[in-house]
NUNUBA-975721 format. One line per 8 residues: number of its first residue (from 1); their letters; for each residue x, y, z of N, C-alpha, C. Coordinates in steps of 0.2 Angstrom, whole numbers, plus 5000, padded with zeros to 4 digits. Example, Ala and Ser with C-alpha at 12.3 -4.5 7.8 and 13.67 -1.06 7.14 Angstrom:
2
1 = AS = 5066:4972:5039:5062:4978:5039:5066:4984:5039 ~ 5064:4989:5035:5068:4995:5036:5064:5000:5039
This chain:
348
1 = MVQKKYRQ = 4936:5180:5179:4934:5185:5174:4937:5183:5167 ~ 4944:5181:5167:4948:5180:5161:4945:5174:5158 ~ 4943:5168:5162:4940:5162:5159:4934:5164:5156 ~ 4930:5168:5159:4923:5169:5157:4924:5173:5150 ~ 4928:5178:5149:4929:5181:5143:4932:5176:5138 ~ 4936:5172:5140:4939:5167:5135:4933:5162:5132 ~ 4929:5160:5137:4923:5156:5135:4919:5159:5130 ~ 4917:5166:5131:4913:5170:5127:4916:5170:5120
9 = SFYLTALF = 4923:5172:5120:4926:5172:5114:4926:5166:5110 ~ 4927:5160:5114:4927:5154:5110:4920:5152:5107 ~ 4915:5153:5111:4908:5152:5108:4906:5156:5102 ~ 4908:5163:5103:4907:5167:5097:4911:5165:5091 ~ 4917:5163:5092:4921:5160:5086:4918:5154:5083 ~ 4916:5149:5087:4913:5143:5085:4906:5145:5081 ~ 4902:5149:5084:4896:5151:5081:4897:5154:5074 ~ 4903:5158:5073:4904:5162:5067:4906:5156:5062
17 = LLVLFLFS = 4910:5151:5064:4913:5146:5059:4907:5142:5057 ~ 4902:5141:5062:4896:5137:5060:4892:5140:5055 ~ 4891:5147:5056:4887:5151:5051:4890:5151:5044 ~ 4897:5152:5045:4901:5152:5038:4900:5146:5034 ~ 4901:5140:5038:4900:5133:5035:4893:5132:5032 ~ 4888:5134:5035:4881:5133:5033:4880:5137:5027 ~ 4882:5144:5027:4881:5148:5021:4885:5147:5015 ~ 4891:5144:5016:4896:5143:5011:4894:5136:5008
25 = GCNSREEK = 4891:5132:5011:4890:5125:5009:4883:5124:5005 ~ 4879:5129:5006:4872:5128:5004:4871:5130:4996 ~ 4876:5133:4993:4876:5135:4986:4880:5131:4982 ~ 4883:5126:4984:4887:5122:4979:4888:5115:4982 ~ 4890:5110:4977:4891:5103:4979:4898:5101:4976 ~ 4901:5096:4978:4907:5094:4976:4907:5086:4974 ~ 4910:5085:4969:4912:5078:4967:4919:5076:4966 ~ 4922:5071:4970:4929:5070:4970:4931:5065:4965
33 = FIPGDIKD = 4936:5066:4961:4939:5061:4957:4942:5056:4961 ~ 4940:5049:4959:4943:5044:4963:4945:5039:4957 ~ 4952:5038:4957:4954:5034:4952:4953:5026:4953 ~ 4952:5022:4947:4950:5015:4948:4956:5012:4951 ~ 4955:5006:4954:4960:5002:4957:4964:4998:4952 ~ 4971:4998:4953:4975:4995:4948:4974:4988:4947 ~ 4972:4984:4952:4971:4977:4951:4964:4976:4948 ~ 4959:4979:4951:4952:4978:4950:4949:4981:4943
41 = DFCGAFIN = 4952:4987:4942:4949:4991:4936:4954:4992:4930 ~ 4960:4991:4932:4965:4992:4926:4968:4986:4923 ~ 4970:4981:4927:4973:4975:4925:4968:4971:4921 ~ 4970:4969:4915:4965:4964:4911:4961:4969:4906 ~ 4958:4974:4909:4954:4979:4905:4958:4983:4900 ~ 4964:4986:4903:4967:4991:4899:4975:4989:4898 ~ 4977:4983:4901:4983:4981:4900:4983:4973:4900 ~ 4987:4970:4896:4987:4962:4896:4988:4960:4903
49 = FQYCKCAF = 4984:4955:4905:4984:4952:4911:4990:4949:4913 ~ 4994:4947:4908:5001:4943:4910:5006:4948:4913 ~ 5006:4954:4911:5010:4959:4915:5008:4960:4922 ~ 5002:4960:4923:5000:4961:4930:5001:4954:4934 ~ 5000:4949:4931:5001:4942:4934:5009:4942:4936 ~ 5013:4944:4932:5020:4944:4933:5022:4949:4939 ~ 5019:4955:4938:5021:4960:4943:5019:4959:4950 ~ 5013:4956:4951:5010:4955:4957:5010:4948:4960
57 = HNEFCDAI = 5011:4943:4955:5011:4936:4958:5017:4932:4955 ~ 5021:4935:4951:5027:4932:4948:5025:4926:4944 ~ 5020:4927:4940:5017:4922:4935:5018:4925:4928 ~ 5019:4921:4923:5019:4923:4916:5025:4927:4914 ~ 5030:4928:4919:5036:4932:4918:5040:4930:4912 ~ 5040:4923:4911:5044:4920:4905:5040:4922:4899 ~ 5034:4922:4899:5030:4923:4893:5031:4930:4890 ~ 5032:4935:4895:5033:4942:4892:5040:4944:4892
65 = GLKRSEAK = 5044:4939:4894:5051:4941:4894:5054:4946:4899 ~ 5051:4947:4905:5053:4952:4910:5053:4949:4917 ~ 5058:4952:4921:5058:4950:4928:5052:4953:4931 ~ 5051:4951:4937:5045:4953:4941:5046:4961:4942 ~ 5052:4963:4944:5053:4970:4946:5052:4975:4940 ~ 5054:4972:4934:5053:4976:4927:5046:4976:4926 ~ 5042:4970:4927:5035:4970:4925:5031:4975:4930 ~ 5033:4975:4936:5030:4980:4941:5031:4987:4939
73 = KYVDEQYK = 5037:4989:4937:5038:4996:4935:5034:4997:4928 ~ 5034:4993:4924:5030:4994:4918:5022:4995:4919 ~ 5020:4991:4923:5013:4991:4925:5011:4997:4929 ~ 5015:4999:4933:5014:5006:4937:5014:5012:4932 ~ 5019:5012:4927:5019:5017:4922:5013:5018:4918 ~ 5011:5012:4916:5005:5012:4912:4999:5014:4916 ~ 4998:5012:4922:4993:5013:4926:4993:5021:4928 ~ 4998:5024:4929:4999:5031:4930:4996:5035:4924
81 = KWVENERG = 4998:5033:4918:4995:5036:4912:4988:5035:4911 ~ 4985:5029:4913:4978:5028:4913:4974:5032:4917 ~ 4977:5033:4923:4974:5037:4929:4974:5045:4926 ~ 4979:5047:4923:4980:5054:4921:4974:5055:4915 ~ 4973:5050:4911:4968:5051:4906:4961:5051:4909 ~ 4960:5046:4914:4954:5046:4917:4952:5053:4921 ~ 4958:5056:4924:4957:5062:4927:4955:5068:4922 ~ 4958:5067:4916:4957:5072:4911:4950:5072:4908
89 = EFEKSCFD = 4947:5066:4908:4940:5065:4906:4935:5068:4911 ~ 4937:5066:4917:4933:5069:4923:4933:5077:4923 ~ 4939:5080:4922:4939:5087:4922:4935:5090:4916 ~ 4936:5087:4910:4932:5089:4904:4924:5089:4905 ~ 4922:5083:4908:4915:5082:4910:4913:5088:4915 ~ 4917:5089:4920:4916:5094:4925:4915:5101:4921 ~ 4919:5103:4917:4918:5110:4914:4913:5110:4909 ~ 4911:5104:4905:4906:5104:4901:4899:5105:4904
97 = QGGWFESN = 4899:5103:4911:4893:5103:4914:4892:5110:4919 ~ 4897:5114:4917:4897:5121:4920:4900:5121:4927 ~ 4904:5116:4929:4908:5115:4935:4914:5118:4935 ~ 4918:5118:4941:4925:5121:4941:4929:5115:4944 ~ 4934:5113:4941:4939:5108:4943:4945:5110:4946 ~ 4946:5108:4952:4952:5110:4956:4953:5105:4962 ~ 4960:5103:4963:4962:5099:4968:4958:5092:4968 ~ 4958:5090:4961:4954:5083:4960:4947:5083:4962
105 = KCKYCEQG = 4944:5089:4962:4937:5089:4964:4933:5094:4959 ~ 4927:5092:4957:4923:5096:4953:4917:5099:4957 ~ 4917:5106:4957:4913:5110:4961:4907:5112:4956 ~ 4901:5111:4958:4895:5113:4955:4891:5118:4959 ~ 4888:5123:4956:4883:5128:4959:4876:5125:4959 ~ 4873:5126:4965:4866:5125:4965:4861:5129:4961 ~ 4855:5128:4960:4851:5132:4956:4850:5139:4959 ~ 4851:5144:4955:4850:5151:4957:4857:5154:4958
113 = YIMKEGNC = 4863:5150:4957:4869:5152:4958:4873:5151:4951 ~ 4878:5155:4950:4882:5154:4944:4890:5154:4946 ~ 4894:5150:4942:4901:5149:4943:4905:5155:4940 ~ 4909:5158:4945:4913:5163:4943:4920:5162:4946 ~ 4925:5160:4942:4932:5159:4945:4932:5155:4951 ~ 4928:5149:4950:4928:5144:4956:4924:5146:4962 ~ 4920:5151:4961:4915:5153:4967:4908:5153:4964 ~ 4904:5151:4968:4897:5151:4966:4894:5158:4969
121 = EQQEVSDE = 4891:5162:4964:4888:5168:4966:4881:5168:4964 ~ 4877:5172:4968:4870:5172:4966:4868:5176:4960 ~ 4864:5173:4956:4862:5177:4950:4859:5183:4951 ~ 4860:5188:4947:4857:5195:4948:4850:5195:4947 ~ 4846:5199:4950:4839:5200:4949:4838:5207:4947 ~ 4834:5208:4942:4833:5214:4939:4829:5218:4944 ~ 4829:5225:4943:4825:5229:4948:4817:5228:4947 ~ 4815:5226:4941:4808:5225:4940:4806:5219:4944
129 = EAQSGEGA = 4810:5213:4943:4809:5207:4947:4809:5208:4954 ~ 4813:5212:4957:4814:5213:4964:4807:5217:4966 ~ 4805:5222:4962:4799:5226:4964:4793:5222:4964 ~ 4792:5218:4959:4786:5214:4958:4785:5208:4962 ~ 4791:5205:4963:4791:5198:4966:4789:5192:4962 ~ 4787:5194:4956:4784:5188:4952:4788:5188:4945 ~ 4794:5190:4945:4798:5190:4938:4797:5196:4934 ~ 4801:5196:4929:4801:5203:4925:4795:5204:4921
137 = EASVCKYD = 4791:5198:4919:4786:5199:4915:4780:5203:4918 ~ 4780:5203:4925:4775:5207:4929:4777:5214:4931 ~ 4783:5217:4928:4785:5223:4930:4780:5229:4929 ~ 4780:5234:4933:4775:5239:4933:4778:5244:4927 ~ 4774:5247:4923:4776:5251:4918:4771:5257:4916 ~ 4773:5262:4913:4769:5267:4909:4770:5267:4902 ~ 4776:5266:4900:4778:5266:4893:4782:5260:4891 ~ 4782:5259:4884:4786:5253:4882:4794:5254:4884
145 = SDCAPVCE = 4796:5260:4885:4803:5261:4887:4805:5258:4894 ~ 4799:5258:4898:4800:5255:4904:4801:5248:4905 ~ 4800:5244:4899:4801:5237:4899:4807:5235:4896 ~ 4812:5232:4900:4818:5230:4897:4817:5223:4894 ~ 4821:5221:4889:4821:5214:4886:4823:5209:4892 ~ 4821:5203:4891:4822:5197:4895:4825:5191:4892 ~ 4828:5187:4895:4830:5180:4892:4826:5175:4895 ~ 4825:5170:4891:4822:5163:4893:4826:5158:4889
153 = GSVAWKRG = 4831:5156:4893:4836:5151:4890:4840:5155:4885 ~ 4840:5153:4879:4844:5156:4874:4840:5161:4869 ~ 4833:5162:4872:4829:5166:4868:4828:5173:4871 ~ 4829:5178:4867:4829:5185:4869:4822:5188:4868 ~ 4818:5190:4873:4812:5193:4872:4812:5201:4872 ~ 4809:5204:4867:4807:5211:4868:4801:5212:4872 ~ 4800:5217:4875:4794:5218:4879:4791:5225:4878 ~ 4784:5225:4879:4781:5231:4878:4776:5232:4884
161 = CNPRENVC = 4773:5238:4885:4769:5240:4891:4762:5239:4889 ~ 4758:5235:4893:4751:5234:4892:4748:5240:4896 ~ 4745:5245:4892:4742:5251:4895:4736:5250:4899 ~ 4733:5244:4898:4727:5243:4903:4729:5241:4910 ~ 4734:5237:4910:4736:5234:4917:4742:5237:4919 ~ 4746:5241:4915:4752:5244:4916:4757:5239:4919 ~ 4758:5234:4915:4763:5228:4916:4766:5227:4910 ~ 4773:5225:4910:4777:5223:4904:4775:5216:4902
169 = EKTFETDC = 4774:5215:4895:4772:5209:4892:4777:5207:4887 ~ 4779:5201:4886:4783:5199:4880:4780:5200:4873 ~ 4784:5203:4869:4781:5204:4862:4784:5200:4856 ~ 4791:5201:4855:4794:5198:4850:4800:5194:4853 ~ 4801:5188:4850:4806:5184:4852:4812:5183:4847 ~ 4818:5182:4849:4823:5180:4845:4827:5174:4848 ~ 4828:5169:4844:4831:5163:4846:4839:5164:4844 ~ 4842:5166:4850:4849:5167:4849:4854:5162:4846
177 = SVDVENFG = 4851:5155:4848:4856:5150:4846:4856:5148:4839 ~ 4852:5151:4835:4852:5150:4827:4858:5155:4824 ~ 4860:5160:4828:4865:5164:4826:4872:5161:4828 ~ 4875:5158:4823:4881:5154:4825:4888:5158:4823 ~ 4892:5159:4827:4899:5162:4825:4904:5156:4824 ~ 4907:5157:4818:4912:5152:4816:4919:5155:4817 ~ 4924:5151:4820:4931:5153:4821:4935:5147:4818 ~ 4936:5147:4812:4940:5141:4809:4935:5135:4809
185 = GVSVSKTC = 4938:5130:4812:4934:5124:4813:4929:5123:4819 ~ 4929:5129:4823:4925:5129:4829:4919:5133:4828 ~ 4913:5131:4829:4906:5134:4828:4903:5135:4835 ~ 4901:5141:4837:4898:5142:4844:4892:5147:4843 ~ 4886:5144:4845:4880:5148:4845:4880:5153:4850 ~ 4877:5159:4848:4876:5164:4853:4871:5162:4858 ~ 4871:5166:4864:4866:5165:4869:4863:5171:4871 ~ 4858:5171:4875:4855:5177:4878:4858:5180:4884
193 = VDGQCARD = 4860:5186:4884:4863:5190:4890:4859:5196:4891 ~ 4856:5197:4897:4853:5203:4898:4848:5205:4893 ~ 4844:5200:4890:4839:5202:4885:4842:5203:4878 ~ 4848:5202:4877:4851:5203:4870:4855:5197:4868 ~ 4855:5195:4862:4859:5190:4859:4867:5192:4859 ~ 4871:5188:4862:4878:5190:4863:4882:5183:4863 ~ 4888:5184:4862:4893:5179:4862:4893:5175:4868 ~ 4893:5168:4867:4893:5164:4873:4900:5163:4875
201 = ESALANKK = 4902:5167:4880:4909:5167:4882:4911:5160:4886 ~ 4906:5157:4889:4907:5151:4893:4908:5145:4888 ~ 4904:5145:4883:4905:5140:4878:4912:5140:4875 ~ 4914:5147:4873:4920:5148:4870:4926:5145:4875 ~ 4925:5147:4881:4930:5145:4886:4931:5137:4887 ~ 4925:5134:4886:4925:5127:4886:4929:5124:4880 ~ 4927:5127:4874:4931:5125:4868:4938:5126:4869 ~ 4940:5131:4872:4948:5132:4873:4951:5127:4877
209 = IDLENEQK = 4947:5125:4882:4949:5120:4887:4950:5113:4884 ~ 4945:5112:4879:4945:5105:4876:4951:5105:4871 ~ 4952:5110:4868:4958:5110:4863:4964:5110:4867 ~ 4965:5114:4872:4971:5113:4876:4972:5106:4879 ~ 4967:5103:4881:4968:5096:4884:4970:5091:4878 ~ 4967:5092:4872:4969:5088:4867:4976:5089:4865 ~ 4978:5096:4865:4985:5098:4864:4990:5094:4868 ~ 4988:5094:4875:4992:5091:4880:4993:5083:4879
217 = KISDEVKE = 4987:5081:4877:4987:5073:4876:4991:5072:4870 ~ 4991:5076:4865:4996:5074:4859:5003:5075:4861 ~ 5004:5080:4865:5011:5081:4867:5014:5075:4871 ~ 5010:5072:4875:5012:5067:4879:5013:5060:4875 ~ 5008:5060:4870:5009:5054:4865:5016:5055:4861 ~ 5017:5061:4859:5024:5062:4855:5030:5060:4860 ~ 5029:5062:4866:5035:5060:4871:5035:5053:4871 ~ 5030:5049:4872:5030:5042:4873:5032:5039:4867
225 = INKGRDDI = 5031:5041:4861:5033:5038:4854:5041:5039:4854 ~ 5043:5045:4856:5050:5046:4855:5054:5043:4860 ~ 5051:5041:4866:5055:5038:4871:5058:5031:4869 ~ 5055:5028:4865:5057:5021:4863:5061:5021:4857 ~ 5061:5026:4853:5063:5026:4846:5071:5025:4846 ~ 5075:5028:4851:5082:5027:4851:5084:5020:4852 ~ 5080:5017:4857:5082:5010:4859:5080:5005:4853 ~ 5075:5007:4849:5073:5002:4843:5078:5003:4838
233 = RDAMMVAN = 5080:5009:4837:5085:5011:4832:5092:5007:4833 ~ 5094:5007:4840:5100:5004:4842:5099:4997:4841 ~ 5094:4994:4843:5093:4986:4842:5093:4984:4835 ~ 5090:4989:4830:5089:4987:4823:5096:4987:4820 ~ 5101:4992:4822:5108:4992:4820:5112:4986:4822 ~ 5111:4984:4828:5114:4978:4831:5112:4972:4827 ~ 5105:4971:4826:5103:4966:4822:5105:4965:4815 ~ 5106:4971:4812:5109:4971:4805:5116:4969:4805
241 = KNCINGIA = 5120:4972:4810:5127:4970:4811:5128:4962:4812 ~ 5123:4959:4816:5124:4952:4817:5122:4948:4811 ~ 5117:4951:4808:5115:4948:4801:5120:4947:4796 ~ 5124:4953:4796:5129:4953:4790:5135:4949:4793 ~ 5137:4950:4799:5144:4947:4801:5143:4940:4802 ~ 5137:4938:4804:5135:4930:4805:5138:4928:4811 ~ 5142:4922:4810:5144:4918:4816:5150:4922:4819 ~ 5153:4926:4815:5159:4930:4818:5158:4933:4825
249 = DMTNVAIV = 5152:4936:4825:5150:4940:4831:5145:4936:4836 ~ 5145:4929:4835:5140:4925:4839:5144:4923:4845 ~ 5145:4927:4850:5148:4926:4856:5142:4925:4862 ~ 5144:4922:4867:5139:4921:4872:5137:4928:4875 ~ 5142:4932:4876:5141:4939:4879:5137:4943:4875 ~ 5138:4943:4868:5134:4947:4863:5127:4945:4863 ~ 5126:4938:4863:5119:4935:4863:5115:4937:4869 ~ 5118:4937:4875:5115:4939:4881:5113:4946:4881
257 = EFATRVAS = 5118:4950:4879:5116:4958:4879:5110:4959:4874 ~ 5111:4956:4868:5106:4957:4863:5099:4954:4865 ~ 5099:4948:4868:5093:4945:4871:5089:4950:4876 ~ 5093:4953:4880:5091:4957:4885:5088:4964:4882 ~ 5091:4966:4877:5089:4972:4874:5082:4971:4870 ~ 5082:4966:4866:5076:4964:4863:5070:4963:4867 ~ 5071:4959:4873:5066:4958:4877:5063:4964:4881 ~ 5068:4969:4882:5066:4975:4885:5062:4979:4880
265 = IMAGGLPK = 5064:4980:4874:5060:4984:4869:5053:4981:4868 ~ 5053:4974:4867:5046:4971:4866:5041:4972:4871 ~ 5044:4973:4877:5039:4974:4883:5037:4981:4883 ~ 5040:4985:4879:5038:4992:4880:5032:4994:4876 ~ 5028:4989:4873:5022:4991:4870:5022:4990:4862 ~ 5027:4987:4860:5027:4985:4853:5022:4980:4851 ~ 5020:4979:4844:5016:4974:4843:5020:4967:4843 ~ 5017:4962:4845:5020:4955:4846:5023:4954:4839
273 = IADVSVDY = 5029:4951:4839:5032:4949:4833:5028:4944:4829 ~ 5025:4939:4833:5021:4934:4829:5015:4937:4826 ~ 5012:4943:4828:5007:4946:4825:5008:4950:4818 ~ 5015:4951:4817:5017:4955:4812:5018:4950:4806 ~ 5022:4945:4806:5024:4941:4801:5026:4934:4804 ~ 5025:4929:4801:5027:4922:4803:5035:4921:4802 ~ 5038:4925:4798:5045:4925:4797:5049:4927:4803 ~ 5045:4931:4807:5049:4934:4813:5048:4930:4819
281 = AGEALNRL = 5043:4925:4819:5041:4922:4825:5045:4915:4825 ~ 5043:4911:4830:5045:4904:4830:5049:4903:4836 ~ 5052:4897:4837:5056:4895:4842:5063:4899:4843 ~ 5065:4901:4837:5071:4905:4838:5071:4911:4842 ~ 5065:4915:4842:5064:4920:4847:5064:4918:4854 ~ 5060:4913:4855:5060:4910:4862:5067:4908:4865 ~ 5071:4905:4860:5077:4903:4862:5082:4909:4864 ~ 5081:4914:4860:5084:4921:4861:5083:4923:4868
289 = YNYQSGEP = 5076:4923:4870:5075:4925:4877:5078:4921:4882 ~ 5079:4915:4881:5083:4910:4886:5089:4913:4888 ~ 5092:4917:4884:5099:4920:4885:5099:4926:4890 ~ 5093:4928:4892:5093:4934:4896:5097:4934:4903 ~ 5097:4928:4906:5101:4927:4912:5107:4923:4911 ~ 5110:4923:4905:5116:4919:4903:5114:4913:4898 ~ 5120:4910:4896:5119:4905:4892:5115:4899:4895 ~ 5110:4896:4892:5106:4891:4895:5110:4884:4895
297 = TEKDKKLK = 5109:4880:4899:5113:4874:4900:5110:4868:4895 ~ 5103:4869:4895:5100:4863:4891:5101:4865:4883 ~ 5103:4859:4880:5105:4860:4873:5099:4862:4868 ~ 5093:4860:4870:5087:4862:4866:5085:4869:4867 ~ 5088:4872:4872:5086:4880:4873:5091:4884:4870 ~ 5096:4881:4867:5102:4886:4864:5100:4887:4857 ~ 5103:4893:4854:5102:4895:4847:5107:4891:4843 ~ 5105:4889:4837:5110:4886:4832:5112:4892:4828
305 = PEEYIKLN = 5118:4892:4826:5121:4898:4822:5116:4900:4817 ~ 5114:4895:4813:5109:4898:4807:5103:4901:4810 ~ 5100:4898:4815:5094:4901:4818:5096:4909:4821 ~ 5102:4909:4824:5103:4916:4826:5104:4921:4821 ~ 5107:4919:4815:5109:4924:4810:5102:4925:4807 ~ 5098:4920:4805:5091:4922:4802:5087:4926:4806 ~ 5087:4925:4813:5083:4929:4818:5085:4936:4818 ~ 5092:4937:4817:5094:4944:4817:5092:4948:4811
313 = CDLYNYFK = 5092:4944:4805:5090:4947:4799:5083:4949:4799 ~ 5079:4944:4802:5072:4946:4802:5070:4951:4807 ~ 5074:4952:4813:5073:4957:4818:5075:4964:4815 ~ 5080:4964:4811:5082:4970:4808:5076:4973:4803 ~ 5073:4968:4799:5067:4971:4795:5061:4973:4799 ~ 5060:4969:4805:5055:4970:4809:5055:4977:4812 ~ 5061:4979:4815:5062:4985:4819:5062:4991:4813 ~ 5065:4989:4807:5064:4995:4802:5057:4997:4801
321 = NVLAASDK = 5053:4992:4800:5046:4993:4799:5042:4997:4805 ~ 5045:4995:4811:5042:4998:4817:5044:5005:4817 ~ 5050:5007:4815:5052:5014:4815:5048:5018:4809 ~ 5047:5015:4804:5044:5018:4798:5036:5020:4800 ~ 5033:5015:4804:5027:5016:4806:5027:5022:4812 ~ 5032:5022:4816:5033:5027:4821:5034:5034:4818 ~ 5037:5034:4812:5038:5040:4808:5031:5043:4806 ~ 5027:5039:4804:5020:5041:4802:5016:5043:4808
329 = ELDDRINS = 5017:5040:4813:5013:5042:4819:5015:5049:4821 ~ 5022:5050:4821:5024:5056:4824:5022:5062:4819 ~ 5022:5061:4812:5020:5066:4808:5012:5067:4809 ~ 5008:5062:4810:5001:5063:4811:5000:5067:4818 ~ 5004:5066:4823:5003:5069:4829:5005:5076:4829 ~ 5011:5077:4825:5013:5084:4824:5009:5088:4820 ~ 5006:5086:4815:5001:5089:4811:4995:5091:4815 ~ 4992:5086:4819:4987:5088:4823:4988:5093:4828
337 = AKAIEEQL = 4994:5093:4831:4996:5098:4836:4996:5105:4832 ~ 4999:5105:4826:4999:5112:4823:4992:5114:4821 ~ 4988:5110:4819:4981:5112:4818:4977:5115:4824 ~ 4978:5112:4830:4975:5114:4836:4978:5121:4838 ~ 4985:5122:4837:4988:5128:4838:4985:5134:4834 ~ 4984:5132:4827:4981:5137:4823:4974:5139:4825 ~ 4970:5133:4827:4963:5134:4829:4963:5139:4835 ~ 4967:5138:4840:4967:5142:4846:4969:5149:4844
345 = KLLP = 4973:5150:4839:4974:5157:4837:4968:5161:4834 ~ 4964:5157:4831:4958:5160:4828:4952:5161:4833 ~ 4952:5158:4839:4947:5160:4844:4948:5166:4848 ~ 4943:5170:4849:4944:5177:4852:4946:5176:4859
């Protein structure tokens, strides 16, 4: 008897779950965000292939002045940023198409359902539509007051009663989309709601999401810019000191420390020195990189005193220009962030 009751309970529970699954799954569909592969989709397309070759195959490490572990860390960091940006684009596309993004998935409602707080709810049907079974235009009426206005997309239709057939018919139309509300730099066309032109709350919500996403992107960029500025400033001051003091500070220990610092900074995404000015490039920089693991034994790989002094003077000017450009970048980002903040305040 107990086993029989248990089986009945089990079957009822299974039936309930099956029905729940069928009814919950028929009104929506999901698309999952799948990040691109680090080797197949990211390397070479969004980062210099030499970093990936060094990180994964221990090749070209000398060319970029990094050890394999350092290159791997750098590639992983840049890949993570790329994935976050791709996820942001996926989320934006999801909301733009009326979906709901959550847990790396975009949920869309099927026809006849609308998205509300992450759930697909059936669109309401008016009393006239329910009674006639053929839509609101065929509603039964006696007077014009019996005919409620209706929406066709963004067009609002007033309706009157046809006295011969006693049905509601469309009379006057209003294109709600030509009525545009302006909120600072954001313009949003009105839409039709319950037969009346009204504010498009969904479009406004998407505008806010776009602005907030842009705000976060700028914040991340500011953090990234600031992250390397202290290292660049320190290297600039050391280069200036070496330039002024000359041979007096040209010890093997000092050269090794400086070579390691410069190589680390250059691997952090700065423009190549050779791309900036020919004065900063040349064999002197390559010889400086030779000191990262200690003083080289080969004579042709060592730095001559005059080469070391000139290289430090050139590096000082280079890092100074990099910081000046960084100052402008920061100002531009901060001004953009302020403009977005002001725009968000203007939205209802």
